[in-house]
C-alpha positions as CSV (number, residue, x, y, z in Angstrom):
1,M,-150.0,-148.0,13.7
2,R,-149.6,-150.8,16.3
3,T,-147.9,-150.3,19.6
4,P,-147.5,-152.7,22.4
5,I,-149.5,-152.2,25.6
6,G,-148.0,-149.3,27.4
7,G,-146.8,-147.7,24.1
8,D,-147.1,-144.0,23.9
9,Y,-147.2,-143.4,20.1
10,G,-144.4,-140.8,20.6
11,M,-146.8,-138.7,22.6
12,S,-144.5,-138.5,25.6
13,Q,-142.5,-135.8,23.8
14,I,-145.4,-133.6,22.9
15,C,-147.9,-134.3,25.8
16,P,-147.6,-131.9,28.7
17,W,-149.4,-134.3,31.1
18,P,-148.6,-137.8,32.1
19,I,-149.3,-140.4,29.4
20,D,-150.9,-142.7,32.1
21,T,-153.9,-140.2,32.3
22,L,-154.9,-140.8,28.6
23,P,-158.1,-142.9,28.2
24,Y,-156.5,-145.6,26.0
25,D,-153.7,-148.0,26.5
26,G,-152.0,-148.1,23.1
27,F,-152.8,-151.7,22.3
28,F,-154.4,-151.7,18.8
29,S,-155.8,-148.3,19.7
30,H,-155.2,-145.0,18.0
31,C,-153.5,-141.7,18.4
32,S,-156.1,-139.2,19.6
33,L,-154.5,-136.4,17.5
34,Y,-156.2,-138.0,14.4
35,E,-159.7,-137.6,15.9
36,G,-161.8,-134.8,14.7
37,V,-163.2,-132.3,17.1
38,A,-166.9,-132.3,17.3
39,G,-169.0,-129.3,18.2
40,D,-170.4,-126.1,17.0
41,F,-167.7,-123.4,17.0
42,D,-169.9,-120.5,16.0
43,L,-167.7,-119.7,13.0
44,T,-168.3,-116.6,11.0
45,E,-169.6,-117.0,7.5
46,E,-166.1,-116.1,6.2
47,L,-164.5,-118.8,8.3
48,E,-167.1,-121.4,7.2
49,V,-166.4,-120.6,3.5
50,K,-162.7,-121.0,4.2
51,A,-163.2,-124.3,6.0
52,A,-165.3,-125.6,3.0
53,E,-162.5,-124.5,0.6
54,I,-159.9,-126.4,2.7
55,K,-162.1,-129.5,2.8
56,Q,-162.6,-129.4,-0.9
57,R,-158.8,-129.1,-1.5
58,H,-158.2,-132.1,0.7
59,L,-160.7,-134.1,-1.3
60,E,-159.1,-133.1,-4.6
61,R,-155.5,-133.6,-3.5
62,P,-155.2,-137.4,-4.3
63,A,-156.5,-136.9,-7.8
64,I,-154.0,-134.1,-8.4
65,R,-151.1,-136.1,-7.1
66,S,-152.1,-139.1,-9.2
67,R,-152.4,-136.9,-12.3
68,D,-149.0,-135.3,-11.7
69,W,-147.4,-138.7,-11.0
70,Y,-148.8,-140.1,-14.3
71,Q,-147.7,-137.0,-16.3
72,N,-144.2,-137.2,-14.7
73,Q,-143.8,-140.9,-15.5
74,K,-144.9,-140.3,-19.0
75,A,-142.5,-137.4,-19.5
76,T,-139.4,-138.8,-17.8
77,N,-139.6,-142.5,-18.6
78,S,-141.7,-142.8,-21.7
79,D,-140.4,-146.2,-23.0
80,A,-140.9,-148.0,-19.7
81,F,-144.2,-146.1,-19.2
82,R,-145.5,-147.3,-22.6
83,A,-144.3,-150.9,-21.9
84,G,-146.1,-150.9,-18.5
85,K,-149.3,-149.5,-20.0
86,A,-149.2,-152.1,-22.8
87,A,-148.6,-155.0,-20.3
88,A,-151.4,-153.7,-18.1
89,G,-153.7,-153.5,-21.1
90,T,-153.1,-157.2,-22.0
91,Q,-153.5,-158.6,-18.6
92,G,-156.5,-160.9,-18.4
93,R,-156.8,-161.3,-22.1
94,M,-156.7,-164.8,-23.4
């Protein structure tokens, strides 16, 4: 996301303090909401297990979406799907 100098990334609507107090200027920078929070939170064992499950689901999500998209294309548009697969299989063959 690129924002000109002085841009606020839309933060002015959700930030309860003045945007000028943030430690970055918006020029080729980032939105601080995407940063992880580092630290030891003294989580209980149950919460640590839950956090690990959530992290695993986030890692698996792209593969599931890809599989679902592939199956949907195959089921709903089989002729074009087969033609696309055939064309992809012959690319680079000479």
